[in-house]
N, C-alpha and C positions, 0 to 999 in steps of 0.2 A: 844659202847659208846650206850646205849639203851636211848638217850633224844629225845626231840621233834623236835631238831636241832641243829647243831652245826656250827658255826662260829665265829672265833678270827683273821680275815684278818683285822680289823682297830684297831685304836690306842684306841677307847670307848669301846673295848668289855669287856663283864660284870664281874668286878673282876678280871682284867686283867687275866684270864684266857679261856674265851670262852662263847661266848651267847648259851643258851641249852633250854630255856624255849620257850614260845607260841610266841615270837617276841623277833628280835634280836635290840642292843641299837640304831641302823640307823634307825628303824621304821618296818623293813621287817619281815612280818609274816612268822611263821614257813613253813609253805606251798611254800613260796615262794625261802627260803632259799635251800629247800630241792631241787625243781628246778634248782636253780641254779647248786645245785651239778648234779644233771639228765644231764643239759647242758653242764658240763663240761666235766662229764663220755663220754657223746656223740662226743665233740669236739676230746677227749683221742682217741676214736676208729676211728674219722674220721685222726688223724693224723698217726694211725696205718695202715690206707687204703694209705698213699702217702708215708710211708715209704719205704727209698731206691733212691726215684725219685730226681734229680739232681736237681730237678725243678717243683715248684706248678704253677698250674694256677692261674691266678689273680683273676677270680672267685673263686676258692679253697679258696686263701691267702685273699680275703675277708670278705668269710662267715668266717673264724676263727676269724679274727679281729673283726669281729660284734659279735661274740659270747662269745669272754675272755672279750669285751667291755661292753656287758651286765650285767655281774658280777661285776663290779667294783661297790663300795660302793658308795649307794645315787644315782645308776644310774636308773635301772628297778626296781618299787615296781609291776609291772602289770602280774601277772600270764600269763594270755592269751597268750600276747606279747611275754614274754620266753617261753613258750609252741610252740609257732609259732615258735621261734627260736629254739628249739631243733627240730621240724619237718625239718625246712630248712638243720640244718645240715646233720640229717639221711639220707636228700634225696641226700645231695651231697655224701655223703660215697656211696648210693646203683647208683649212676652216675659211678662213679669212679670203684668201685668192684662189679658191678650187680651178680655175680655169688656167692659171699659170703650169699646171703639170699636164695638162692638156693640148696647149698650145702646138702649133706645128712649128712657128718660127718664133724660137724663144729671142725674149728682147732683152734678156740678164737684166733690168731692175729688179727681179727678185732674187735674185743667184745668190747661193750661199758665196760668203765671202773666202778666201785663200789667203788664211795666216801668214803665208808666206811672204806675200805680198808687202803687209805691213813691215816684217822683221829685216825684209831686204831694201825696204824704202829708203832715200834720202836720210840723212842721220838727226835731220832737224824735224824732219816730218816723222820720222820712227818717234821720237823723243816727245812730241806732242801730241800724238794719239796714243803714246804710251799712258801718257799723264791722264788723258779721256779717260782709258780705257781702265785704267786701273783704279783714277776715282770714282768710276762709276760703279766697278765692282766693291769698293770699301762702302758706296752709300748702299747698293744694293742691301746689303748686312742689315744696315739700322733701318731701312724702309721694312724688310722682313722683318723684324723685331715689332716694327710699331703696327702691321698688318696682323700678325697672330693676335694682336690686342684689340683690333677690331678698329683700327685708325689707318687711314690713309690718305693720300692728297694725291688729287689728278694731277695737277703740274708737274709734281713728282714723277709720275708716272710715267707721263708725257716726256719728259724732256731723258729719259732713258734709251727712249726709242730716237730721239734730236741725237743724242749723243752718241748712239751707236751707227746710226747714219751717216755721222762727220766722219767714222773712221772711215767707214767703207769708200766716201766718197770725196772728203775734204782733202786735197791735195797741195796745198798754199800756207804758209805758218801765217800769214794773212786772213787767212777763213779760220784756220785751229785755234789762231790764241785765244779768240773771244771763248771761244768754247771749253775752253780746259780754264778759262775765270770763270765762266757759268755754272761748272761743277760745284767749283766751291760756292757760287751763288746758292744754287739750289739745295747742294748738302747743309747748309747753314739751318733753309726750311726743312730738310728732312730729319737733323738732328731736334730741331724744335716740334716737329710733329712726334717725333721718339720721348723726347721730353713730357711732351705734356701727356702722351699715353700711359709712361710708366707712372706718373705724379699722379694721374688720376686714377688711375687702378689701385694701386700698390700706397699711396701717400705720398707727402713730401718727407724727404728725408730728413734724418734727425742726425745729429754726433752720437756717434754709438762706439763702445768699446768692443772688440769683439778679442776672444781669447784663442789663442793658437793650440790649447791642450787638447788633447781626443780622448775622450772619457771611455774608460772599457766597455765590452760590448760591441752589438750589429751597428755599422753605421754605413752612411753612403757619402761617398765623395761627390759633389754635383759642379761640374767645370763647365768654363764657356762663359756667354753672358745672358741668355734667355731665360728671365724672370718668369716667364710663364712656366717653362718648363720646370721650374723650381717649385712654385705654387703647387703646381699638380703632382707633386712628387712628394708636398709637404702633405699635402691631403690626403694621400693613399696612403701613406705611413703613421698618420697620426694613430698614436693607442697601440703602435704594433711592437713597442720598445726597439726602434730602430733610431738613432741619432744620426742627423744631416751636417754635414760640413761642406761650408763653399770651399771651391781651389780658384786661385787666379782672377781673374776678372769679374767672378761670379762675390766676391768679397762687399762692395757696397750693397747685396741683396740686403746684409743685415740691417739698414740702416731706413729701410722703408716699414713703416708703421704697419701694415698689413700683414707682412712677414715676419715681424718679430713678435707677432703675437703667436707664434708656433711655438711651443718651450724646447719641442725637440731640433729646431735648429739652434746647432750648439756654439759652433765657431765657424773658423777656416785652419783649413788644412795645406801645408806645405807654402809655395812661394809661385813663382811664376813657371810659365809655361816651359820653358827650355828646361828644365830641372825635373821636369815630370818623369822621364826615364830611370832616375836616380829615386828619384822621393815617393813613385809607386812601385817599387820593387819590391814583392812579395806583399804587398799590401794586405790585409786581412778584409777585406773591404772591397764593392765593387765600386767604378768609376762610371758616372755618368755624362756624356760631352753634348754637351748641347749646342754648341758652335765651334770656331777655331778656339783656343791651338790645339791639334791633335797630332802629336808625334807618332810615327808606327812604333807600337806596345811589344815591348821585349816579351820572352815565353813566360817570365814569372808573375806575369798581370794581365796577359793577354787573355786570357779566360774569362776575368771579372770585367773586360769594357763594354760598354754599352756605349751606343748611337741612339742619336736621333733627328728629326726635322733635316736641316741637309748634309750634315756629317754624316759620313760614313768611311768604313777599313773594311778590305778583306776578311771575312771571317768573324767578326765582330757581330753580335745581336743587334739589331736595328730595331729600335721602339719606331712604331710607324705612328699613322697621325690619329689613332684611336686614342694613344697616349695612356695604356695598359703598363702600367709599370712593373707588374707582378712577376716578370724574369730578374727585374735589378733587386728586390724586395726579397726575392725567394734567395738571390745568391747572397745577401745582405745576411740573412738567418743562418744561411747553411756555410760560412766564411766565419762569422761569429764576433772579428771585433778582434780587440786588443783582450788580453786578460785582466791589465792594470794599466790605469792611465797613463798617458804619454805626455807628459809636460816639451812640447817641441819650441822652437824657436824661430824667428824670422832671419834674416842672413846678418844680421848686425848682435843676434843673441838675445832681443827683446822677446818678451814671451807675451803680447798684447799688441794689437794695432787697432787704430780709430779711424772709421769713415764717418760719411754722414755728412760731409760738409759741405753739401751744394749749393747754390745760386741763393736759394732760399736763405738758407740757413747763414750762410755770411751774409748777408742783406740786411739780415735782419739785424745785423750789429753795424750797419754803414755809419751811422753817427760816430759810435768809438772807434772807428776805423778811421773816419775822416779827420777827427781831432787826435787820433796818436799820429796821423801823419802831420798834422799842423803842426803840432807839439814837438814834432823830432822824434817820436817814441818808434814808429817805424819810419825807415829813410826808403826802403825798397822791397817790391813786392818780386818775387819770380817764379814763373809758372814753368815747375821743372816736371814733364808730361810726356807720357808716349809708351811706346811699347819696349819690355824688355827683349832679348836675344842674347843667343851662346855665344856671339863672337866677342874674341876678346878686345878689352878697352872700355866695355858696358859700365866698367868701376868707377872709370870718370863720374856719372852720376851718382853715386854713392860719394864721392869725395868731394863732388861739387857741394851738396848738400850740407855735407858737415864742415865745409866751409864757410858755407854763407854766413855774413855777418848778423851779430844777434839783437840788431836794430832791424831784421829782416823778417818777413813773413814767405815761407815755401810753401806755395798751391801744389797739388800733383791729383793727376788722374790717370788713367790706366794701368797695364801693369809694369810699365817700369817703377812707378812705386816701392815696389817689392823689393829693392837695390836698399830701398833708407826707410818704409815705414815702420818699422820697429824703431827709429831712432826716438829718444827724446830729447827735443830741442829747447824745450822750457816754453815760458808764455810771454806775450806782451800785451800790459793791460788786458789779462786774462783770456787773451784769445791764445791757440795753441800758434806756436811761430809755424809747425807742420798741420796742412790742411788739407785731408783726402778730399776730393768733390766728386769721386766715382769711377765711371767706367769710362773707355775711350769718348764713347758718346757724351759724354757730359762738358766735353769741351764745350759745346753748347753753353751750361752754364758759367764755364769760366771768360766766354766770350760777354755774357749777361754780366757780369761781376766788374769787368773792363770797362764795358760801355757806363757801368752805373756810376763808376770810380770819375770816370773821364767827365758823365755829366755834372757830379757835385763838385770838381774844381774845374767846371768852364774850359777843359780843353779836350784835345784828341786822345784818343788811346799812344799814338805814340810819344806823345808830350807825358804822361805818368810816368813814375818811377817806376817800371811794371817791365820786366824782361821775359822772353821766352825762350826757353832753353828746352829743346824736344830729341828724343829718342824715335826712331822710327824702324818698323821691321815689315809690315802688311800692309794692303792696303789700303784699310780703315784709316791710317796714319797719313797717306796720300790725300784723301778727299778733305781730313781735317786742316790738313796744309795748305790746299788749295781755297779752303774756308777761310782762312787767317790772309792770304794773300788777296784773297777780292773784297777783302775789309781794309785793304792796304796798310796792313801789319808790318812793320819793320823792324829790320835787323834779327831777325830770328837767328840761334846758333843750332844747327841740326848735325844729328851726329847718329850713333858713331860714324857711319862713312855716307858719305853722300850717294845717291839713288844711280845706279849704274845705266837708266834707261836716259838721264839727263846728257843731252850733248853738250859739248863744250859752248857752243853756239847759244842755247837755250838756258844753260846753264849760267852763262856769264848775263843773259838779260834777265836772271832772278838777283843777280848780285848787284846789278846796276839799277834796277827799278823798286829793288825793296829789301835790299841790305842782307840777303841770307848769304851765314859764312858755315862753314863746318866748325865744329868744335875743335879746342886747342887743349888747353890744361886750364883745372878748375880755376887755380888761381892766377891766369891769365884772363880768361874769360869774365870773370867774374870781378876783377879790376878796370877790364875795358866796358861792362856791362853798366858797371857803377858810374862811371865817367860819361856817358855816354848820355845818361839821364838827370846829368846835374843840368 
């Protein structure tokens, strides 16, 4: 591929084939894409250096996790930052195998991998390696969030090396396919680890109403996924007359008891990530990006963008590991916020949303749910979940939820919910028909609910009146999909388009073995899914 860049890891990749020009659909420039490839090649080299080790050090594991997270869509646009990460990876390899750099006759066993080999590979090999790579990139984000709360899993860390090694050396469908499914297996452990980290640190999420009204006066918008960053900002702003509002995937933070105790955590600003350039336009407040999704800022608010952790953008102020948020606080006081309260709404006109229906909250009503199913009050469950995005056709998910039968329950999670989370769907037996389970990693909770219901009814998850209707955009969605496949979940509807990195043969394998299908229309899909569960 003689092109300026090549990237097809996100749902919005150009023409559903790949971004190859001066910049990607996400906004990253060709030079940045090439550096991400160089970083990935260096990570594979590091994995080769530790090949055969029964365990890897915490230091090595953290570097690999950081490197993978850096390459997730809409995380890091800053070439200097990526170059520093590359040098960090190379230095770690040098520390582990110092003699390799001195060898007079290189054996090639720890050489850096040229990603062009992957992009030019046989399409089925490329497809399977891409599933592995993009899956572990997404999983690395979850491992990172657990690690900052001092939770880690040696098996998870070791698998990152195993998967990277396979990307570099695996050359047959027979050797690569088991690793693809193992990504799903290990990601389940990783999501369980993050669930434990979040709940043991911040408490069990509780159903919580969240206002969309922004009060007058100074405020800060916090976006991303990192609860620890939000905690530290809340602590540093307490008593300073500054209100804090979540944005995007940070919305579920309102449900955690430890975070709810801060009275200046007021509500949620805006909707999903792809609307930020419009919603942040001339915003009289700073925005703190803790993770993806960052879009290249418009000039009207570029001076109030702050990044931290793995997020970086050229010219944006970066808050380092010391976590001194003074620059963000000073910018909030300088801008002053709105002069009057702003009554904002969701996409459908609602003025509040509800979150906090994690697996513990839902399973606390397990008896009620089981009886409602037995009596016919609940006829079906839909998990309508995943990423939002800018591509036309995502209004499918709004219409799907609107058209779900009145005797069905809609579970949701991740930022795709902003398409419909302000709708009022009513209740069944005192339970809301629409329940927000949390961030994308809370797919773990949805799995726990599904398994518990299957146990209660003495059947498999696939035999439940439960359908999975998923939207995807970036790599965390990939690892979650692989987890569902690892668990044997079938008949998933996926959209708005299928991944460009799936070759016809690999897609056919998924269709034949798991019944994966693209979304069609809400009417047709609801009818088909309801009939399938009878």
